N, C-alpha and C positions, 0 to 999 in steps of 0.2 A: 611658477616652476614650482615641485613640489618637492618634498622632503619626506624620506621614511627611514626611522630610528631603529636602531638593533636592541635588543636589552642584551644587559650586561651584569654581571657581578662583579664586584670589589673584591679584590685581594688587600687583605689588612697583615700588618705586621707590627706587632706591639712587644714589648720587652717584661710584661705582667701577665700571665693567664692567657697569651696569645695564643692563636690559631695554632703554631708549630710545635703543640703539644700533642695534635694528631696527624703531624706530618707522618710518619711511619707506621705501616699498617703489615702485619704478619698474618695469615690467615689458610684455610685449606689444607691441602697437602704440600707444604714447604713454599707457600708463593707468599709476596711479599712484593710492596710496591713504596717508592718513595715521593712525597711532594714537594721536596725542596728544591725540585725542579717542577719546571712547566713544558711542556706536560710532562708526569711524573713517571720516575726511572722504575725499574723492575729490578729486585730484590729475591735473588736465588741461596740466600745464603739461612734463610728461617729454619728452626727446628721444628717447628710447629707441624701438627701433623694432626688435625680437626676435621670428624664429619660436620660440627656445625660452630658451636662456642669458640671465641677467642676476644682476647684483648689486649691494648697495645696502647705505651704511654710515652711519650718524648719530653725533652726538657723545652725552655721557652726559646730554646734557639733552634729547634728542629732534630735536638741529637738523642738515639734510641736511648731510654732508659732501661725497660724491660718488657717481657710479653707473658702471656699465659693462656692455655687450654683450659683453666679450670682446675687440672691435677698437677700440671707441674709450672715452675716460673722458671724461665730463660732469660740472665741480665745482655746487659750490652753486647758482650761478646758471645752471644748464642751457648752459654755454657748456665748448665743447671743451677740456680741460686741454691743457697745454703739456708737454710732455719739457725738463729743462733747457736745453736747446743755442735752445729757443723754436720747436721743430718741433710739430705740431698730433697730438696722442696719437691719432690713428685708424689707426696698423698695428701693433696689440698681435695677438699670435700665439694669441689667442683666436678662439672662431668665434660669430656669435649663433645658428647651427643646432646647437652643442652641447647636452646636455641640459645640463649644469652648466658654462658656460662662463666663469663666475669665483666666488672667494671672496674676502673680506677679511679679513685679520687685524691688528688694533692690534699694532705692538711693545709690549710690556711696559716700563711705567716710562717711556712714551714718552708725550707729550702732541701729538706733530706725526707719526710715521711710522707709515706700514700698508702692510703687504703686501698685494696683488694676487697671488693666483694664476689661471691662466688657461689654460684648457683647448680643443684644435680639436675639429674632426669627421672627422678623418684626412684622406689626401693628399687633394689639392684637383682631381687629374687624373691620368692614366697619365702617368709620370715625374716627378711631384709630390711629394718627400717629404713627411710629417707633419710637424705641428710640437710636438702632444704636450702636456706640463705645462712651463709656465714660473712666472717670477718677476718682479715689478714692482714698486718699492718708492717709495712716495707720501710726499712731504714737504709735509702741508696747510697747514703753516706761509710756504711758499713762494709768491711773487706776490700779495702781499698778503693771503694767509691763503686763497686760493682752490686754493691746491695746485699741484706741479708733480710730475712723474714723472721722479724723479730718479736712478733705474738701474734698468737689465733692457732687455732680455729676459737673465735667467737661466735654458737650460735644465734641466731636471729629469727628462727621460725617457731619455735617455742614447742607447742605441742604439734603443731602442724607440717612436722618437715615431711612427714610421707605423703602430703596431698601438694606442696608448693609446686608452683607452677615454674617454669624455664624462664622468666622474664626478668629484667632489671635495666633502670634507667635512669639518668640524673640530667640535673640540670643546675645553673648558680643562683641561688637563692634571693632577693629582693634585699636582706640584709648585707651590709658589707660582711665579707670574709665567712660567706656560707654557702653550703651546696647539698641538694634534696637527692637525697638515692630513693628510688623508687619500685617495689617489688609489688606481686599480687597472689594471693590465693584466694580460690572458692570466689566468694563474690565482695571481696576487701582487697582495698589497696593501703599499703603499708608504706610509709616515708620516713626513711631515716634522715636527722638532718646533722650535719658535719660541719662544725667551724671548728675556730682554732684551739677549742680545749679539745677538741677527738670527736668520735662518733657518739651519739645520744642513741642508745640502744633497743631506748624504749620508743617504738613507733607511732607517728601519727595516723589513725587508723580511720580509712573512709568506707562505708558503705555503699554498694548499690544494689541494680536488680539483675542485673548479668554476669552468671558464675564464667569466672576465668577459667579455662582449659590450661594444659600442662605449654603443649608448642604453640610456637606463635612468637612474632616479637612484641616489644615495650617500647615506644620512643616520646619523649617530651618535646616539644617544639622548642626552637632556639630562644624565642623571647618568652618562653617559661608559661605561657597561657593554657597550653591545651596539652591533653595526653591522647594518644590512641594506642589501641592494644588491639593483636591479631590473636584470636581463639581458633586453631586449626580444626576443631570438631564444632564449630561452632557460626560467631559470625565476627567482625570486626568493628569495632566500638571507637567513639569518641565523645572527649569530655572535657570540660573546662577544668586546668588546676590552678592552685593557688600558689605560688612563688614565696610568699611570705610566712605562710601558716603549714605549707605544704597537703593541704587538703585536696580533695576530689569532688567535685559536685556531683553527687547522683542527679539532681535533677536535669543537669545539661546533657543527660544520655543521648547519642545518635547512634542507631544501628545504621551501618554504612553499606555491608554486603547482606546478600540472599545465599541460603543453601544453594542455588543454581549458579553462583559467579565461582562455587570451588570454595575449599577451605581456606582461610586467610592464611598466611605464614609470614612475610615480611612487610614493615612500618619504615616510613619516613617521612618527615614533612620537610618541604624546601626551605632556604636558609633565609626566606623573608616570611617563615610563618604562617603564609596564606595559600599553602597548595600541600595535598597530604597524597600520598601514594602507597599501595596496596596492593602486594602481590598475593596469587593464590594459585592451589593446585587442584587436579580434577579429582583426585582420588591418591590412595597410596601404591608407588614404585619400591620394590624391595631394593631389586637390580634389573639387569635387562634383560633377563629372562622373562620376567612380568610384561604385562600388558602396559605400551606406552601412556603415560600422562600430557594432560595438559595443561601449559604455564601461562596465566593471565596476568597484565599487571594495570592496575586501576588507576585512574589519576581525579582527585577531588577537589573543587573550589571552596575553599572555609570563608571566601567573601560573600558567596551566595546565602541566599533564606533558605533555598531548600537544598541543603548542602548532599545530603543521598542521591537527590534528585541532579546532582551537577555531575554523577559518576559517567566517567569516557573510557573507553577500553584502548589504552595506546599502546598496545604490545599483547602478542599472542603467540605462541609457539609450541611445539613439543616438547616438555622439557617438567623437571620436580620442583620443589620448593625450594626458593633460596632467597637470600637475606639482600637488603637496602638500606646504604648507609652513605649519608653526605659526607662529601669531603671538603677539603681546607679550599679545594678552588672553586666549590658553592655546587658540584656537579654531583649528581648521586649515580652510584654505582652500583652494580646488579650483578650479584652470578645466579646462575640458573643451571643447576647440573639436569642428570636426565633419571638419577636414581639415587635411594637414599644412601647404597652402599654398596657401588661396582667403580673402581678407578675408570675403567672404559669409559663410563657416562660422567664422569669430571670434565669439567671447563676448563680447559687452557688458555682463555680469556676472559676480561670482564667485560659485561655490558656498559653502557652509560645514557644515560640522562642529561644532556647535553646545557639545557635550559631549565632547571626544573621550575622557574618560578611564571612560565608562561602560560597561556591559555592552554587548553587541550589539544586544539586544532593545529597550534603552533609548536608542538614538542618533538622535539628533534631525538630520539632514539638510535643511537649509534652501535650496532650491533659487532662484537668483536674489536673493542676499540684499543683496549690495553693485552696486548701480549703478554702472558705471564713468563717467559722464557723457558719453558718446558715444565714449569711448577703450574700445580692443578686449583682452581678454586672448585670449593664444595657446597654446602648449603648455607653457612655462614662469615658475616662479615665484621670487623671488630666494634663494637659500640664507644661512643664517649660521650663525654660532659657535652649536651648539646649546645648550650651557649658558647664552646669555644668556638663553634661554627659561628657564632653571629656576628656579621660584617656591619662597619660602619659605612652610611650610604653616601656615595656621591651621585648627584641627579642632575640629569639634563633636561632642564628647564623649560626647553620647548616641549618637550611631552611627557615631562614627569617620571621618564623613569630612571629606574638606577641603572648606571654602565659601570662596565670594568672588562677589561682583558681581552678583548677582543676589539678588530679594528673596526673605526668608526670611518663608513664614508660621507663624504661631503660635496658641494658644489662649488666651484669658484664663484666670488662672492658672497657665500653665505655667511650670517653671524651666528656663532654657535657661545652660548651662556651655559657654564657648569657651577653647581653648586655644589659645597661640602655636605650639605644637611645637616640635622642637628646635632651637635657634639656637645656634652655637658662634664662641666670639671673648671678648674680653676687653671692658670699659666697658659690658657690655648695660646699656640704659634701656626701658624698656615704657610707650607711653601710649595708652591707649586715649579715645577723644574719642566724642561722641554728636553729633550735628545732629536737632534736629527739624523742622528746617524753616525752623528762624526765627534760631535761636543755635545754639553750637557749645559746648561744656562738656566739660572734661577729668572723667572717670569713673573711672578706676582707674590704678592704674602698675603691676600685679601681669598675669605673664604670661597668667593666668586671668582669665576675665571669667563674673562670673556673674550673672543677673538673674532675681529670685526674684517667685512670684506676678505675672508681668506683665500688663500692661491696655492701653490703646489708649494711654496716654499713653507708652509704651514704643515706639512707632512713630517710625522716623527710621533716620539712617546712620550704621553704628558704624565708624569708622577704628582700627587699632592702627598706631602707628608703633615703631619698633625702630631703635636708635642702637648701633652696635657700631664695635670695629676687629677686623678679621677674620685668621685666624691668618697672612694675608700680610702684615699691618701694614696694611691698607689700610681707610681710614673709611669706614663704611658704612650708608647708611639705608635700611630695608625698611620697606615700607606694604601694608597687606591693608585692604579694604573690603567689608561687606556691610549690607545694609538690612533692617528688621524690620518687619512689618504683623501687629497681634494683631486676633484676631476671637472672635464668642463660640462656646463650646464647643456640643459636640452629644452629646447623651445620649439616648441609643435606650430609649424603658421596654419594660419585659419583654411579650412577647405569651402568652397562653395556646396551649396548641396545640389543633389544629384536626382532632377525629375527625367524620368524614363517611361515613354509612352509606349505601350506592349502592342504593338502591330499583330502578332499573332493570337490574342486574345485569351492565353491563359493563364497572364497575371504572373508569370514568373519569367525571371531574368539571371543571368550570371554576369556578374561583376568581377572584375580584375583589378584588386584595390593596391595588390603591390604594382602594379602596370601604370593604372591611371590615378592612383589616388597619394602613393607614398612618394614619389617625387616632390609632389605640392607641401604635403607634410614639412618634410625635411628640409626645405627652402637650400641654405647655405649649407645644412648640416651634411656630414660626411656619411653617408650609407656605409665603408667600412668600419665606421667608429658607434653610428648610431643604427638603432634600429626602431622599426616601428610597428605594432599590434593594432587589430581591432577588435571593439567588443559589441557587445548591445547593453551591457549594464556599465554604469560609474562607476560602481563600485569594484567591481571585476577589474576595471583598467588602472583606477588606484591601486589596486593590489595586487596588479599584475598576476593575473590569476589565469594564466596560460592555458590551463585545462579547459577553460570557458571563452579562449579566445575564437575570433572567426576565421575560418581557413578562406584561404584566397586560392582560385577563385569562388567567390562567393553567390549560393543562388538563395535568394526569398522562400521560403518554407511557408509562408501563407501568402495566398495571392492578393495582386493591389494593395500590398501593406505601402503604410508610410511608418517607419521606424528611424529612431535614432543610432548614429554610429557614432561610438566613442571613439578616439585615435590615441593612441599612446606613442610616444617616442621617448626611449630612454638612452643614458649610456651604456655601452657593452660593459662595460667595466663598473660602471656603479648602479647598477640596475634598478635599485630600490632606494639610492638618495635622488639621480640625476636623473629626472622625468619631467615630462610635460603632458596634459591633457588637452586636449580640443575635440570639438563634434560637429558632424553634419549629420541632416535630414535624407534620407532614402525615401525617395515616393516613388510608386511603380505605378503611371496614369493609366485606367483601364482605357482601350481602344473602345470607343464609345459602341455599344452593342443596341441598335434602336429596335423597336418593336415593328414589324412589317404594318402596314396601314393597310385597310380597305380603301377601295376608289371610294372618292366625292362622289355621291352621285345625288342628283334634282331633278324636278319634273319640269317639263318644257313648260315655258311660261308663254303668255300673250303679249311681252313687251317687245319691240323691236321687230316684227315679224309674225306672229300669231304662236299658236300654240303648237305647231308642226313643223317650227323651222330648227330646231335642235342646238337652240343655245338657250343659257340662262344668265342673267344679270347681275347675282346676287352670291358669287362663291367665297367667302370668308375661309383663307388656308389655317389664320391662327387656331381656328376650331378642331385641327388637324395635330397640334401640337402634343397635349396630352396622351394620345393615341399611340404617337410616334415613341416618346421618351419613356413612357411604359414605366418601369421602376426606374427607371434615371431621374434624377436630381433636376430639375429645372434652376435652380440656382449656379450647376455645374457645368451643365450642357445649354447650345443656344442650335435652336433649328431655324434654316432659312431654306425657301422652294425657290426653284429657279426651272426658266423654260427649254434650258437646254441641259444635258452632261456636263460638256465642257465646265459650262459656267457653273455650276455645283462644283466641280472638281477644284475650279480655282478661287471659289467666293467672287466670281464677277459680277461685281455689283448691277450692272446695265441687265442684264438679264434677269436678276432677282426680283421676285413679285413682292411687291407690298401686300403681308399677309395679314395686315388690320384693316385693310379696304376691302369692299365690294368689288369682285372680281369678274370678267364675262369671258368666255370658252373664247378661243381664236379661231377654233376649229369646228366644224359641224359634228353635234353629238356627243364627241370624247375629244380630251386632248391631255397628253403626257405631261405629268408635275415630275422634277425631281427634285431628291432632299439630300441637303446637308447638314449632319449633326456636329458639331466641335465642341472639343473640351473648352468651356473658358478659360481654363488657368491652363491649356498648354493649347494655343491653338493649330499646331501642327499633329494634333491626335483629332482624327476627323473622322467619319463614315459617310460616304456617299451613296446613296439609291442606284445602282446600276444593273442593268441586263446581264444574266448570268451568274447573281450572287445570289446570297439568300434575304437580302434587302434588295429590293424592287421598287422601281419610280411605282408612282399610283395616277391613275386618271382621274379627270374632271368627266363627269359621265351626265349627259343632261338625257333623261330616260323620255319616250314616247306615252301620251296620254292613251286610256285602252280605246277599240274600237268595239261601239255599238252597232247589233245587226238590226236590231229592234228598239227603238226610244219606247215604246210602247206596247205590253207583256199584257195577254189574259192570264188567268189563271181560274181554274175551274176544280169544284171541290163537289164532294158527295155526302149527303147526312141522311138519317133514317127516321127520325119524328117529324119533319113538314113544316118545321120552322122558320128555313131558309136560313138559320144561323149555327156555325161551326166553328172548331178551332182548324186553322188553316196551317200548314208547312209551306212558310211563303220561300224556302230555299228552290223547291219544286220546280220556280218559274228561272231559274239561273240559265239554264238550257238553251230557253229561248231567247237571253237577253244580248247573248254575247258568243260564240263561235270557241271563243278562249278561257270558258267560264273554269274550267277543270284546273286552272293557270293563274283563277284573279278568284278575290275575297268579294264579298258582298254585305252593307250595312242597310238598313230598313228603317224609313223613318215616316211619319203620320203627315207629314206636309213639306213641298217641295223648298221650303224656306228652310225647315229643319235639315233638310237633305244638305244644301247649300253649307248651312253653318256649322256642320257636324252637330248638331246639338238634337235632344229627345228621342235618340235614338231608340228603336224599339229591340228591348235587350232578349227576345226570348222569339226569335220569328220562325222557329219549329211551331211553336203552339200559341199562334196568334190568334185572338176571337175575331171574327169578322161576321158582319153582313152580308148578305145578296148585294151586289152594285157598288162595296167599297174599295176605296182606293189609296195605295199608301207608294212611296218615294223612295227609288234604289241607289245606293251609291256603289258603282263598281271600281273595283281598286286593282290596278295591277300588282304584278310580283314585289314592283318598284314603289310601290306605295302612291303610284297616280292614278287618278278617277274621272269618270262622270257620271252622270245622272238620269238615271229613264224613271217613266211612271208604269204602274204595275195596276190592273185591273183585277175584281174580284167578282167572279160568278158562283152560287152557290146553288147544286140540286138535291133531288130527294132521289133513292134506292129503298131496293128490296132487300132481304134477307134469303138464304138457303140454308137449310137445315142437313149437316154431315152426323158430327155428333159419335165418332169413330174413338176409339179406344187403342192406342199403340203401350206394349210396353216392352224393358229391356230391364238385362241384370246391371247391379251397380259396379261402376270398372274401379282398377286403382291406381288414377290418373288425378290430376290437380284439377279446380273447377276450369282452366282453360283447356283442359283435353292434355296436356304434357306430363313428362314423365322427370317431375322436380322434385324437390325435398318436400313440399306439399302434399304430397300424392295423396290419396282417400280414399276410401271406398265402402265408406259410411257417410259420404254427405248426401246419399240420394242424387246424384248428379252423374250423368252419363250419356252415349249416343245413341239418336235415335233416325231410324231413317224415315222420312216421312212422305218420298217421293208418289208412292203408291196414295197416296192422299189427294196428290197432286191432280195426276189421271183421274182417281173416281170421283173427284168435285167437277171436273171438265164432263165425262159422261152424263152429267145432269143437264148438259145445258143439250141445244140444239147443233147439229155436227156442222153445222153450216158457221157457227161465229167461234165453234170451239180453237181455232187455231187463233183468234183475235182475241183471246183470253191470257191475260197476265193473272196467276192463282198466287197470291202474297201471303204469307207466313208470318204474327207475330206475339211476339209473348204476352202483350197487354192489349187491351182495347183502345187507351189514347193512344197508342203508337200506329194500330191499325187505321186510326180516323184520320192522322195527319202524315200518314204514309214515313214514317221513320223507324231506324231501327228494325231493318226488313231482317227477317230468317235468310240468309241467302243460299248456304248451304244446305237445304232440306234433308241430303241423304247423310250428311253428319253432323246434325243437329245437338249439340251438348242443353240440356236444358238448365234453367239454374237452380241455385240452391234453394230445394224442398225437402221434409222427410221421406226418407226413401217410404215406399207402399201406399203414397198420398196422390192423390189424381190433379195434374196442372192441366189447365185449359190454355190451349194454342187459338189464336183468333187467327181467322183468315179474311182474307179481303179480293176480290173479284172483280180485275180493270179491263176495261175495254181499252185495246190500243189506241184505235180511232179518237183521237180528241180527248183524252180523260175521262169520256164517259161514264157514269155508275152503271154498274151490274149486279151488284150484291155483297150481302155479308155472310158469312158462315162460322163453325169451329168445331176444333176436335178434343182428344183428351191424352196425356199421357200419363204412365205412373213406372217409378223405377222401383225394381224389385231387391230387398236388401239381401246379401252375401250371408251366405252361414258365419253364426257368431262364437267363438270360441278366445281362450286365452292361451299364451304359452308363456313357459321362463326360459329366459335366454340371454346371455350365456349360463350353462350351464357345465359342471366340472364332475369328469369321471375319475374317481381314483381306481387305478390300474391294479389296487389289493384291496378294492371293496367295490366291486360291479353294482350298477345301478340302472334305472330306466328312466324313463321318457315320457309324455303326454299331453294329448290336446287336452286341456283345463277345462271346465264350466262352460261345457255347449249349450246352446242356447235351443238346440232339437236334437232330431234324430236325424244322423249324417251318415252317409258312409264316407271311409278314409283311406286314404293313399300316403304312404310312406315313400321317400325317396331320399336318399344319400349322396351328397357332393356333386351334382348336376345329373347325375347318372337318371335316365328317364327309367330304369328298371323299378318295379313297385318291389319294395323290400318288406310289408306290411299293410296290413288292412283291419287293423284294430284301435280303438281309441288310444292304447299306449304300444312303445315299443321297447324289447330289452336292448340293452347294450352291451356290446365287447369291444368298442372302440369309440375314439372321438370322428369328431368331422361337421360337417354342416348337411343338418337333416332338414327335410321338407316335408309337413302334413298338410295336406289337402283337404278341407271337407266338404261333402257333396251333398247339396239340399234335395231329398229326394222326389219333390214335388215340382219345383222350381229348375231344376237342375242347377243352379246357382253355385258356383263353388267358389271358395276362398283359400288362400294357401300362405303358409306362415314359416318361418325359417328358426330352428333352434340350434344356436352353436353348439359343440360340445367338446370342451379342452380336458388333455386328459393331461393327469398329475399323479404323484407318486409319493410316499413318506421315503424320504430322503435315506442313503446306504452312506457309514462314516467309518472309517478305518484308522488307524495310527498313519497310515503312509498318506492319507489326506490334510495333513495337519502337520504345521511350522511350529518348534516352538523356541523361542529366543529367551534363554533365560540365564542367570547369572552375569546382570549387565545393569547400565542405567536405565536401561528401559524395558522392561520384560514383557515377551508380548505372545498372544498365541493366534497363529493365522491359518484358516481351514482354507485348503483349494478347492474352490467354487467357479475357477474359470471356465470348467466345462460342464458336461454332464454327469463327470464320475460321481458326485452325490445324488445325480437321478433329474427326472423332466422337469420335477415340480420348479416351485418359484419359494424360495428359502427364507428363512430370518434364523438369527442365530442370538444364544445367551449364554451366561455363565454363571455356574453354581461352587458355591464353594461346597470344603468336605461337610461343614454343618447342615447343608440341604440351603442357604441364603443365597438367594439371586443378588450377584455381585456385579454384575451388567443386564440391563432386562434385554429383551429380544430387540434387534437393530435388522438393518440391513446390512451392514458389513460384515464380513466374515474375521474383522479381525478385531483383538482386546489388546490393548498398550497398558501400559506402565501401573503391572499388576506385580505385587507381592507374593513370594513364594508360596507355594501350597500346592495341593490335591485341588483338581478342577474337573466339573464334569459340564462337557457339553452340551447344548441342549440346541437341535435344530428343529425346527418348525416349520411344516408346510406350510403357507399363508392360505392354500384352498384347502385347510381341514382336514387333510391325507394322513395326522399323525403328527409324532414329535420322537426324532430319534437322541440317542445318547452318546456319549464317550467319554473316559475318566483318561488325563491327562496329567502329568507332574511338571511344575514350573518349579526349579530350584532356584534357591537366593541364598547367599552367607553373608549374615549380618552385619556392620560394621563396629556393632555397638551392642551390650546390652544394661542395665541398669540394675542390680536385683538388690532391691531397696524392699522388697514385698507389697509394692504398691499396685502390682497388679498387671503393671505392663514393663516387657522389657525384661523381666525379670530372670530367664532364662534365656541361653543361647543354644540353638541347634541349628541344622542344617531344614531351611522350610523345604518344603515341598517332596520328601522322599517318605516311604516306606517300605516294609519287605515286599508288598507286593510288586511296587513299581522296579523294584532293588532288592532281591532274595541275597546277595552278598555285599557287606559294605563293612567300611573299618576306620572312624572317626576318632583322631587323635588331637590331643590340643595341649600345648608345649609353651612353656613362659621363653622369655627374650631371648634366655640362655639357653633353651633347647631340651631346657629338662620336662619330661610326661607329666603334666596335669592330673589329664584324666582320659578315660576313653568310653563313647558315648556309644547306647544300642541305636540302631535306626530308628525303632519303634518308641524309644525313650522319651520323657519329659526333656533333658537337654541337662547343662552343665548350669549349676547355680552360683560358681563365683566363689566355691570352698574349697579348700585344699587340706584334706586331713581334718575335716571339722573346720576349720578356720577360714574368716574371711580372707580372701586376696585382696591386695590394695589395686586402685585405680591403676591401672596401665595397659600397653598393649599386651596380646597373647596372640601364640601362632596355632595354624590348623593345618593337617594334615589328610586329606577325605580322599578316599577309594571306593567308589560305587560301583558293582556290575549290576547290571540289566538284567530283563529276563533274555533275551538275547544274546545275551555273554559279553555286551560292550560293556569296558570298564571307563570309567572318568574320574579321572585323579586333579584335584584341586588343592592347590595349597596357599596361603595367605595369613591374613594377622586381623583384628580385631580389637576394641577396647572395651576395658571393662570400666564403665564410670560409676563412683559412689557418690551419689550426691546426700 
């Protein structure tokens, strides 16, 4: 039985600097929540109304002390606190639009003094100074216990107030009674030490490589080891922090986000300091009239070696920037408004990361988790001293996880071990109490709690209380709570393996696990209380990954598969606690698919009845096994042979043939054999050879020996030199050996013993050198391989020649060497067709009329073939000569044979010559530019030819010269004719039309003022022309920014004036068109480095926009400057003075040449580095 444990976090309560000091929050538009209850209670009495920054602080019992937006301080009664001189505290130097407008620190060893650090949002207008970081002191004992601002402001920014960031964070120092308050400016972090003597206004300064921008949060991890900072105009960075001396380690810098992730804003650590969360926004949105933006929330695992590589997107929605804040319940609270300053887009709820210490895949993000009771959250949440939120650890020793605050589900019989973790101090005491819903009982005074063999009587709430004096002498009380529920355990009964024989042969089958397997798995368990799931992967079964559960009925996806199925049974009320796993193997056995065997054939033998009785005594059936099995494994399948179909179907051993012993057929000439092929692992899975199926029985066949018509044959040969020795074609005797010679093969041997033994075979019987009266022996073999032997006697006679010597000519043809129309056609190979039928008539006319009808006139390509009468030219009307150069004479050899007794009559010869075709070249294909007409020609002719031109298969001759002028494309054929031989050759020239492109503004789509500026030319039809075009882009300095490409689209463009170049790939010319791509830059840096020194609208000039109005304002609506459309732009000066880094607004009206007006308003940042 398996048990799954939930990750929980522990609630702590102490009487000194306890978590309850962070229990009351006021933020947004009069919103608030109270963590003194669980879940937290909504507060609607808050007076704060802030776009971003806020701060709140309570006493050790969770009672509100005061809160602030950075300008005003409200006391616990929600009245404006006063200065010591009676003035209302409504003019502090922070700002509600600062990301973190305030941080409250209690003075160590004091019960009444608190320090309020404020941060503003930069200069309020041109010529106005920034206020930076300031310090105020509040004495809560004053004014009847509601407090007064007794000191401040004390400026902490020095000369850097104008450029100070909107960031501040705090953490307990490692020294007793100390805190560190950290803020940032430029590329430096300033850490101010707070102890029982007050605030040291001389900061510890750490310099790093990355410049901090104004907006975005700064947080320190609860354990004081890490610092994370979000720069909305840049990146989010992580550093190591030293809580002993307040330094930030510059060498530890890790850049966590990229520009593509959006601008980082919110930052928060998990309570165990092992996970980090960063929120980003895609761009700026002032109000709901502006385009929507995208909010993204990322998770980082700080335990990983590659922390940036651990980045996981855990939530994304349409939204603006928002803060993240760790709560006293160890959850992280999230605010996601829709715009910067628009109550319609503020959020009436808070979202929650329920389990921030978990891995990214297990994170639970609850949207709209807290209803704010009609109040609204904006961009900020109150920051606290991060170490206030650092809990005691209570550890489940089985899993090593920290637990608290949620139900723990276990099974009857489990043993639970819980430990308090590491606690330091003196006078430590432990008390475990158990509340069963009725009474509370103390059950242990040890750090570790062990519950053995639990049952439902253990259901209830368990609380650990630890009392101690810490190392700083403070009396501290720590508490942690969790609950237990106990359920019936699950036991999965074993399931036998499923072996299925697939009779339809496709290798697939549907299995109903729910009906056929689940009852077996459940056994005595109730199906109303327990449920069963099936998986392919054990990890999925262990983790109850129902997304990957097998759906029943299940059909295998791979034919004939053998796979493990993992079965999970669990208690429906404790799915992740009380479950068990078993498994079985599902195998689909292939119905054997044997190969059809051929008949088993043998030649009749002389045993028991002679070589004509139709019986053979030595059939070995096992020799057919491999043929029948084919690709089947002999280790998996067995083959048996039977004399009857029923015997094969039933595997009847009485008619099974011993396949390894010699077997004699039982019926004359042939016998049917039935085959059974069965799966050795599943003998019910078998195939039988059966008539009418694809697997048929085979036959034992006894083949007869050849029948010889003449065992002694004479062959006569003619020769012309009188020595009675010649090369003989022995195969001419086959017609006289057997009447079935066309269906038989023959082998020749010098002696009879060689013929019997099939040794010393004459390898070239067509060219056998013989003398008069020689003898050879012949083996005649049937088409079944059976043979008999006969004798062949040779006679050689003398013959005379006849003179003919006539020459035949023909033009070369455009066919291949065999006379077929194929890809190998060639009209220069010297091969063509000759009609030699007149030669046969003319040669016969040279003989006496009485014997002409007895003569065979045979034609051969060489003298050797003529001598042995082989490779005869049979079709003399359509003879194709062999490969010989054109215009070269070739000899054809003639043999005149008297049909009676192969007597010799004479020899002769004739000549043939192939005439070459006209020779010239053409160039194809060619391009005809319709904007620049041209001509085609027959190139490099070898002689004086006549010409004929035709087009597109029309036989009409359209030209008779060597060249032809063109007005249109098409398939042109030119034929050259030799004026002497009249041989003709035709060639084809393909002429394709093209033209220079025609383009105007209607053919172009421009997407500008966007994240991805682009230009797209419409090339979907022939609107540009019939050509094949490629596209390039040139900027206004005539530099190519995108070289020629097939795609008509250019993306990721900066704003500017561009020239589109459209080039015809067939060299018919290049067309051009000027276009405008608008871009409103997000920032500029007027530091005279030559890069982004000026701000102007990109992609405009007076040609494209004859009328324009470009105005720039500060954030308070004051007009700073107006720009000319053809001017250089704004240099960051106002009345000759540098304006500070800040956001500035623009209002732009552009009217194009067609009278269309474009109106844009937005903002950009001036950054001084």
